[in-house]
Every structure is written in structure tokens, then in C-alpha cells.
C-alpha positions as CSV (number, residue, x, y, z in Angstrom):
1,M,16.9,-9.8,-0.7
2,R,19.0,-7.1,0.3
3,A,21.0,-6.7,3.7
4,A,20.6,-3.4,5.5
5,Y,23.8,-0.7,5.3
6,D,26.2,-1.6,7.9
7,G,27.8,2.0,7.4
8,S,30.8,0.6,5.5
9,P,32.4,2.9,2.8
10,D,32.6,0.1,0.6
11,K,28.5,-1.1,0.3
12,G,27.9,3.1,1.8
13,A,27.4,5.6,-1.4
14,G,25.2,2.6,-3.9
15,M,23.0,1.3,-0.9
16,M,22.3,4.9,-0.1
17,R,21.5,6.2,-3.5
18,E,19.3,2.9,-4.3
19,R,17.5,3.8,-0.4
20,K,16.8,7.8,-1.9
21,R,15.5,6.9,-5.4
22,I,13.1,3.9,-4.1
23,V,11.6,6.2,-1.4
24,A,11.7,8.7,-3.8
25,A,9.7,6.7,-6.9
26,G,7.2,5.8,-3.7
27,L,6.7,9.0,-2.5
28,Q,5.5,10.1,-6.0
29,R,3.5,7.5,-6.4
30,V,1.8,9.0,-3.2
31,G,1.7,12.5,-4.4
32,G,4.7,13.6,-2.9
33,V,6.4,16.8,-4.7
34,P,8.6,15.1,-7.9
35,G,12.7,16.4,-7.5
36,A,11.8,16.6,-3.6
37,A,14.6,15.1,-1.3
38,P,13.5,12.2,0.7
39,C,14.6,11.9,4.7
40,A,17.4,9.4,4.7
41,G,18.2,9.3,8.0
42,A,15.1,8.1,9.2
43,W,15.5,4.9,6.6
44,R,18.8,4.3,8.0
45,G,19.6,1.1,8.6
46,L,16.7,-0.8,7.5
47,P,16.4,-2.6,4.6
48,V,15.0,-1.3,1.4
49,R,12.0,-3.6,1.5
50,A,11.3,-3.2,5.0
51,A,11.6,0.3,4.3
52,T,9.5,0.9,1.7
53,G,6.5,-1.5,2.6
54,L,6.9,1.0,6.2
55,L,6.1,3.6,3.6
56,L,3.0,1.6,2.5
57,A,1.4,0.6,5.6
58,G,1.9,4.4,6.9
59,L,-0.1,5.9,3.3
60,V,-2.8,3.0,4.5
61,V,-2.9,4.4,8.4
62,C,-2.7,7.8,6.9
63,L,-5.7,7.7,4.5
64,F,-8.2,5.0,6.0
65,G,-7.2,5.5,10.1
66,P,-6.3,2.2,11.7
67,V,-8.6,-0.5,11.2
68,G,-11.1,-1.3,13.9
69,A,-9.9,1.6,15.9
70,H,-13.6,3.5,15.8
71,A,-17.0,3.5,15.3
72,A,-18.8,5.0,13.1
73,D,-20.0,8.9,13.3
74,L,-23.7,8.8,12.1
75,R,-25.6,12.3,12.7
76,S,-27.9,14.4,10.4
77,V,-28.2,17.5,9.1
78,S,-29.2,20.6,10.5
79,E,-30.7,22.9,8.3
80,R,-33.3,22.5,6.3
81,A,-30.9,22.8,2.8
82,T,-27.4,22.0,2.9
83,I,-24.6,22.1,-0.1
84,L,-22.6,19.2,-0.4
85,Y,-19.1,20.5,-1.9
86,D,-16.2,18.4,-3.7
87,A,-13.6,20.2,-1.2
88,P,-13.8,22.4,2.1
89,S,-14.6,25.4,0.8
90,L,-17.0,27.3,-0.3
91,R,-15.3,28.0,-3.5
92,A,-15.1,24.4,-4.1
93,K,-17.7,22.2,-6.9
94,K,-21.5,22.1,-5.6
95,L,-22.0,18.6,-5.5
96,H,-25.4,18.3,-3.6
97,V,-27.9,19.8,-2.0
98,V,-29.7,17.4,0.9
99,G,-32.4,18.5,3.7
100,Q,-33.2,18.6,6.9
101,Y,-32.5,15.5,9.1
102,Y,-30.8,14.1,6.4
103,P,-28.3,11.5,7.6
104,V,-24.2,11.5,6.9
105,E,-21.4,9.4,8.8
106,V,-18.8,11.7,9.6
107,V,-15.4,10.7,8.3
108,V,-13.4,13.3,8.8
109,N,-12.9,16.3,10.9
110,I,-11.2,19.5,10.0
111,D,-11.7,23.1,11.5
112,N,-15.3,24.2,10.3
113,W,-15.9,21.3,7.6
114,V,-16.3,17.8,7.4
115,K,-16.1,15.2,5.1
116,V,-19.4,12.6,4.9
117,R,-20.2,9.3,3.7
118,D,-24.0,9.5,2.6
119,V,-26.7,6.6,1.4
120,S,-25.0,6.5,-1.5
121,G,-21.5,5.6,-0.2
122,E,-20.4,9.5,-1.2
123,L,-17.8,11.4,0.2
124,S,-18.2,15.2,0.0
125,W,-18.1,17.4,2.1
126,M,-20.5,20.1,4.2
127,E,-20.6,23.2,6.9
128,K,-20.0,21.6,9.6
129,K,-22.1,23.9,12.1
130,A,-24.9,22.3,9.1
131,L,-24.2,19.2,11.8
132,S,-26.5,17.7,13.7
133,D,-26.4,15.4,16.4
134,K,-29.8,14.0,16.1
135,R,-29.9,10.3,14.8
136,T,-32.2,9.8,11.8
137,V,-31.9,6.7,9.3
138,I,-33.1,6.5,5.9
139,V,-35.3,3.3,4.0
140,T,-33.4,1.4,1.6
141,V,-35.8,-0.7,0.4
142,A,-39.3,-0.1,-1.7
143,L,-41.2,-0.2,0.5
144,A,-40.4,-0.6,4.8
145,D,-43.4,-2.1,6.8
146,V,-42.9,-0.5,10.5
147,R,-44.4,-3.2,12.8
148,Q,-45.6,-1.9,16.3
149,A,-43.3,-4.7,18.1
150,P,-40.0,-6.1,16.9
151,D,-41.7,-9.3,15.1
152,E,-43.0,-10.1,12.0
153,K,-46.4,-11.2,12.9
154,S,-46.7,-7.8,14.6
155,A,-49.7,-5.5,14.0
156,L,-48.3,-3.0,11.1
157,V,-48.6,0.2,12.1
158,F,-47.1,2.2,9.1
159,Q,-45.3,1.2,6.1
160,A,-42.4,4.2,4.8
161,R,-40.8,4.1,1.1
162,E,-37.9,4.6,-0.2
163,G,-35.7,7.3,0.5
164,V,-38.1,8.6,4.1
165,I,-35.7,9.5,6.4
166,L,-37.1,8.5,10.0
167,E,-35.5,9.8,13.1
168,L,-33.9,7.0,15.2
169,A,-35.4,5.7,19.0
170,E,-33.2,3.3,19.8
171,I,-31.7,0.6,18.2
172,G,-32.8,-3.0,19.3
173,A,-32.2,-6.8,20.2
174,G,-32.5,-8.7,16.8
175,G,-31.5,-6.3,14.5
176,W,-34.3,-4.7,15.3
177,V,-34.4,-0.7,14.7
178,K,-37.5,1.8,16.6
179,V,-38.0,4.5,14.8
180,Q,-40.3,7.4,14.6
181,H,-42.2,9.1,11.5
182,R,-42.1,13.0,12.2
183,D,-45.6,13.1,12.0
184,G,-45.3,11.0,15.2
185,Q,-46.4,7.8,14.5
186,S,-43.4,5.0,15.8
187,G,-43.3,1.8,15.7
188,Y,-40.4,-0.7,14.8
189,I,-38.6,-1.9,11.2
190,P,-35.7,-3.9,10.2
191,G,-32.3,-2.7,10.6
192,R,-31.4,-3.9,7.1
193,Q,-34.0,-1.7,5.9
194,V,-33.1,0.9,6.4
195,W,-28.7,2.6,6.9
196,G,-27.7,5.2,9.1
197,L,-27.5,2.8,11.8
């Protein structure tokens, strides 16, 4: 392990060159501009490994956010047909069209755009104005039984096929979720059979 630069003239020039080389290489690997000069003052007094570790830790926090610091921001689409894009621009590549009440998880919120994750785990961008606070879930199993009470032995109210969107009424105890179909029928479904919780 290398020692930190202590300011002595005999070590200073070589260590500073080494530190700049490592920091510049690290920035190039994570998308920095090649040839850009790093801010050497921010790294003064740190061992090279510590500076590199801090750079990588900062990158992880920037990309993924602080671990465990936020709950999922789940919403649904408010408009009948909403286009999902690969970037936050109307000129970006159009990926999919989703319908009203389609559940999404908001991952990033920038100006008039939101980056969302859908049931498949795919990330895409949509206009913020197309979001609703209404909570919905989507069935992820081939055929889900919606029951009168949160119990496997309870009477069957209706069945929902994979891909059917249900309004979320409440999240109950024991892993059951109360849902309502758009035709008015409601009941309880195991939370493991839907996405959007």
C-alpha cells in the first residue's frame, strides 16, 4: 500500500502524477471525457487506493442511490395510450405503447420526464404528465384466483389471467392484497401473484 503524499518535495511530483493518472483513468472508465483534467485538490492527502475507492463508492451512489434509503414510488399510467421512450425526449426512440392504469415504478424524476420500470424489469422514459397516483397491480401468473377473504379456502369471486390490471384497494396482512376489477368485482389475491406492490 502506498503512503499518502505528505507534502515533501522529493515525493510530491511523482505521487501527484501517479494520482492524476489513476483518477483520470477511473473517470474515463465511468464515462468521463478523455483527456479531462481531474481536480487534484480534492484528492490531496489521500492514499491512491482510498481515492479510487471513494470515486467508485460515489459512482455507485450516483447510479443506484443510497442503499435502503427510499421506498418504491409505484404509480400507474393515466392516459389511454402512453409512449415509452429510450431517453427523456420526444425525439428519442419509441420503445412501447402502454395503456391506461398500466403499473410502473418511478426510478428517476427529471423535469417533465420520469424513468420508469415495468413488470418485465425494463427501464424506459415517459412524460410525467401521463402519470397517475392511482395504484394498480398486474397479474403475473397464468391464472390468479381472487377470493372473497384473504384465505385460500375462501369462496372464489373471479379469476384473472396473466396481464390483467387490477386496482389496488389495500395491502393486507399475511401477503394478501385487496383488489378491484374494472367491472366492480373485488376480492383478495396473494401478493406473490401480482406486480406493483
